[in-house]
C-alpha positions in Angstrom: 0.0 0.0 0.0 1.4 3.4 -1.0 1.6 5.9 1.8 -0.3 9.2 1.2 2.6 11.2 2.5 6.2 10.3 1.7 8.5 10.1 4.7 11.1 12.1 2.8 8.6 14.9 2.4 8.1 14.9 6.2 11.8 15.2 6.6 12.0 18.1 4.1 9.3 19.9 6.0 11.5 19.8 9.1 14.5 21.0 7.1 12.4 23.8 5.5 11.3 24.9 9.0 15.0 25.1 10.1 15.9 27.0 7.0 13.1 29.5 7.6 14.5 30.0 11.2 18.0 30.6 9.8 16.8 33.1 7.3 14.9 34.9 10.0 18.1 35.2 12.1 20.0 36.5 9.1 17.3 39.1 8.7 17.6 40.3 12.3 21.4 40.4 12.2 21.7 42.1 8.9 18.9 44.5 9.7 20.5 45.6 13.0 23.9 46.0 11.3 22.5 47.8 8.3 20.6 50.3 10.4 23.5 50.7 12.7 25.8 51.4 9.8 23.2 53.9 8.5 23.1 55.6 11.8 26.9 55.8 11.9 26.8 57.3 8.4 24.3 59.9 9.5 26.4 60.8 12.6 29.6 60.9 10.5 27.8 63.2 8.0 26.5 65.5 10.9 30.0 65.7 12.5 31.6 66.6 9.1 28.9 69.0 7.9 31.6 71.2 6.4 32.6 68.3 4.1 29.1 67.5 2.8 30.0 68.1 -0.8 33.3 66.2 -0.4 32.0 63.1 1.6 32.2 61.0 -1.6 36.0 61.6 -1.6 36.4 60.5 2.0 37.8 56.9 2.1 36.2 55.9 5.4 32.8 57.2 4.3 33.0 55.3 1.0 33.9 52.0 2.7 31.1 52.4 5.2 28.6 53.2 2.5 29.8 50.2 0.5 29.2 47.8 3.5 25.8 49.4 4.4 24.7 48.9 0.8 25.8 45.2 0.9 24.0 44.7 4.2 20.8 46.2 2.9 21.1 44.0 -0.2 21.5 40.9 2.0 18.6 42.0 4.1 16.4 42.5 1.0 17.4 39.0 -0.3 16.7 37.4 3.1 13.3 39.2 3.3 12.4 37.9 -0.2 13.4 34.3 0.7 11.4 34.6 3.9 8.4 35.8 2.0 8.7 33.2 -0.9 9.6 30.1 1.1 6.5 28.4 2.5 6.2 27.7 6.2 5.8 24.3 7.8 2.1 24.9 8.2 1.6 25.9 4.6 3.4 22.8 3.3 1.2 20.6 5.5 -1.9 22.3 4.3 -0.8 21.9 0.7 -0.3 18.1 1.3 -3.7 17.8 2.9 -5.4 19.7 0.1 -3.6 17.6 -2.5 -4.7 14.3 -0.9 -8.3 15.1 -0.1 -10.6 13.9 -2.9 -14.3 13.5 -3.3 -13.8 9.7 -3.3 -11.8 9.7 -0.1 -14.4 12.0 1.6 -17.2 9.6 0.5 -15.3 6.6 1.9 -14.8 8.4 5.2 -18.5 9.3 5.4 -19.5 5.7 4.7 -17.1 4.4 7.3 -18.3 6.9 9.8 -21.9 5.9 9.3 -21.0 2.2 9.7 -19.1 3.0 12.9 -22.0 5.1 14.2 -24.4 2.2 13.6 -22.1 -0.3 15.3 -21.7 2.0 18.3 -25.4 2.5 18.5 -26.0 -1.3 18.5 -23.3 -1.7 21.1 -24.7 0.9 23.4 -28.2 -0.6 23.1 -26.8 -4.0 23.9 -25.0 -2.6 27.0 -28.2 -1.0 28.2 -30.2 -4.2 27.7 -27.5 -6.1 29.7 -27.6 -3.6 32.5 -31.4 -3.7 32.7 -31.3 -7.5 32.5 -28.7 -7.7 35.3 -30.8 -5.2 37.4 -33.9 -7.4 36.9 -32.0 -10.6 37.8 -30.4 -9.1 40.9 -33.9 -7.9 42.0 -35.2 -11.5 41.8 -32.3 -12.8 43.8 -32.7 -10.2 46.5 -36.4 -11.3 47.0 -35.4 -15.0 47.6 
């Protein structure tokens, strides 16, 4: 009998969940570093207000600007991956949606009706046994 869900798919769901966590951590780290670099650039610009037109010539400023741009590019890429990669819940929902068919739902409904009827019969039999035992114990008490 072929399984509905492949075991390798279950493993990949776990790997995907870990991957999403790592991407989220990269977003946090690069976001903090990028905004810290941006803040440093603003402070550097404010302190060197007389050099505003010449900041592009300053080597420290150019290096800082280059790293801040790279950090924002990494952050943008991580955000895109985070938005594009499905979550564990989404993958499970996709598997369920793929495997639910009208035929399977009909089989489940029929099986449920059969189980319901069997349970109903069992409960009625139990009630009859209890009543029968109560009647028999009442006869014994009278003797």
